[in-house]
C-alpha positions in Angstrom: 8.4 -36.8 -48.2 11.1 -34.0 -47.5 8.3 -31.3 -47.7 6.2 -33.1 -45.2 9.2 -33.6 -42.8 10.2 -29.9 -43.3 6.5 -28.7 -42.5 6.2 -31.0 -39.6 9.6 -29.9 -38.2 8.6 -26.2 -38.6 5.2 -26.9 -37.0 6.8 -28.6 -34.0 9.3 -25.6 -33.6 6.5 -23.2 -33.7 4.6 -25.0 -31.0 7.7 -25.1 -28.9 8.4 -21.5 -29.3 4.8 -20.3 -28.6 4.6 -22.7 -25.6 7.6 -21.2 -24.0 6.5 -17.5 -24.2 6.5 -16.0 -20.7 3.1 -15.5 -19.4 1.8 -12.4 -17.5 0.6 -13.5 -14.2 -0.9 -10.8 -12.1 -1.7 -11.3 -8.3 -5.3 -11.3 -7.3 -4.9 -8.5 -4.9 -7.5 -5.8 -4.4 -6.7 -2.3 -3.6 -8.3 -0.7 -0.5 -9.5 2.8 -1.3 -8.4 4.4 2.0 -6.4 7.3 3.3 -4.1 5.7 5.9 -3.0 7.9 8.8 0.1 7.1 11.0 0.6 8.9 14.3 4.4 9.3 14.9 5.9 7.4 17.8 7.1 10.6 19.5 3.5 11.9 19.2 1.4 8.9 19.9 1.2 9.5 23.6 -0.4 12.8 23.0 -3.3 11.3 21.2 -6.5 9.9 22.8 -9.0 10.1 19.9 -8.5 11.1 16.4 -10.9 12.2 13.6 -10.0 12.4 10.0 -11.7 14.2 7.1 -10.6 13.7 3.6 -12.0 15.5 0.5 -11.2 14.6 -3.2 -13.0 15.6 -6.4 -15.8 17.2 -4.4 -16.5 14.1 -2.3 -15.7 14.0 1.4 -15.5 11.2 4.0 -15.1 11.7 7.7 -14.9 9.4 10.7 -13.3 8.8 14.1 -10.5 6.5 13.4 -9.9 3.2 15.2 -6.2 3.5 16.2 -4.2 0.4 16.3 -0.6 -0.2 17.2 1.7 0.2 14.2 4.6 -2.1 13.4 7.7 -2.6 11.3 8.8 -5.6 9.3 11.7 -7.6 10.7 13.7 -9.9 8.3 14.1 -13.3 9.8 16.4 -14.5 6.9 16.2 -17.3 4.4 16.6 -21.0 4.8 19.3 -22.6 2.6 17.6 -24.0 -0.6 18.4 -27.0 -2.6 21.0 -26.3 -5.3 20.9 -22.7 -4.5 17.3 -22.4 -5.9 14.2 -20.8 -4.3 14.5 -20.6 -0.6 11.9 -20.2 2.1 12.2 -16.8 3.7 10.3 -15.1 6.5 9.6 -11.9 8.3 7.7 -10.9 11.3 6.1 -7.7 12.6 7.6 -5.8 15.5 5.6 -3.0 17.3 7.2 0.4 16.5 5.4 2.7 18.9 3.3 4.4 16.1 -0.6 4.3 15.9 -2.3 3.6 12.6 -5.8 4.2 11.3 -7.6 4.2 8.0 -10.4 6.2 6.4 -12.5 4.8 3.5 -12.5 7.2 0.6 -14.1 5.4 -2.4 -13.2 5.8 -5.1 -9.7 6.9 -4.5 -8.0 8.6 -7.6 -4.8 10.4 -8.2 -6.3 13.8 -7.8 -5.3 16.0 -4.8 -6.7 15.1 -1.4 -7.3 17.6 1.4 -7.0 15.9 4.7 -7.8 17.4 8.1 -7.3 15.8 11.5 -8.7 16.7 14.9 -9.2 14.9 18.2 -8.5 14.8 21.8 -5.4 14.1 24.0 -5.6 11.4 26.7 -6.7 14.2 29.0 -9.7 15.0 27.0 -8.4 18.3 25.8 -8.7 19.1 22.1 -5.8 18.4 19.8 -4.8 21.3 17.3 -6.6 20.9 14.0 -4.2 20.1 11.2 -4.8 20.2 7.4 -2.7 19.2 4.4 -3.2 18.9 0.7 -1.3 16.2 -1.1 -1.4 14.1 -4.2 -1.8 10.3 -3.7 1.0 8.2 -5.2 0.5 5.8 -8.1 2.7 2.9 -8.7 2.8 -0.3 -10.7 4.2 -2.7 -8.2 3.5 -5.8 -10.4 4.3 -4.2 -13.8 2.3 -2.0 -16.1 0.4 -5.0 -17.4 -1.1 -5.7 -14.0 -2.6 -2.2 -13.3 -1.9 0.8 -11.2 -2.2 1.0 -7.4 -2.9 4.3 -5.8 -1.9 5.0 -2.2 -2.8 7.9 0.0 -1.2 8.2 3.5 -0.5 11.1 6.0 1.6 11.3 9.0 0.6 13.2 12.2 3.3 14.4 14.5 3.9 17.4 16.8 4.7 19.6 13.8 1.4 18.8 12.1 0.0 16.8 9.2 2.1 15.8 6.3 2.0 13.4 3.4 3.6 10.0 4.4 6.9 9.2 2.9 
């Protein structure tokens, strides 16, 4: 009887230990294979239309970008939670004077990208053609077990085109 009690006790302990293992939950978020372009606030008034060409691993994509107003997040704080536990928090977006657009480049890898921008000003006159070669950034925002996210972004200002920080 003691053997049965010992085996049953160990079995229950094993179930409790394995049942309490932390699981790996990864968010179901798809990555968009795009090169994001931001026009700096100080330069946004100089841009009427903008065309972007991006080449990677012998593949190129080119299009006139649909420019939209950019924004920055504004923290609105957190509500007090019961017993100092999880609390509802919120943020909102505030226009920041930039313009943003995206160019599909599928598949997007971590190989170098050559990006070239061209376009016109509000007066219809051509903007200077700007080119930059940069390496997209790879990150594991949800941990290595959830996969790698690759981001490619450039910033256009009066000085030229550069990799976004």
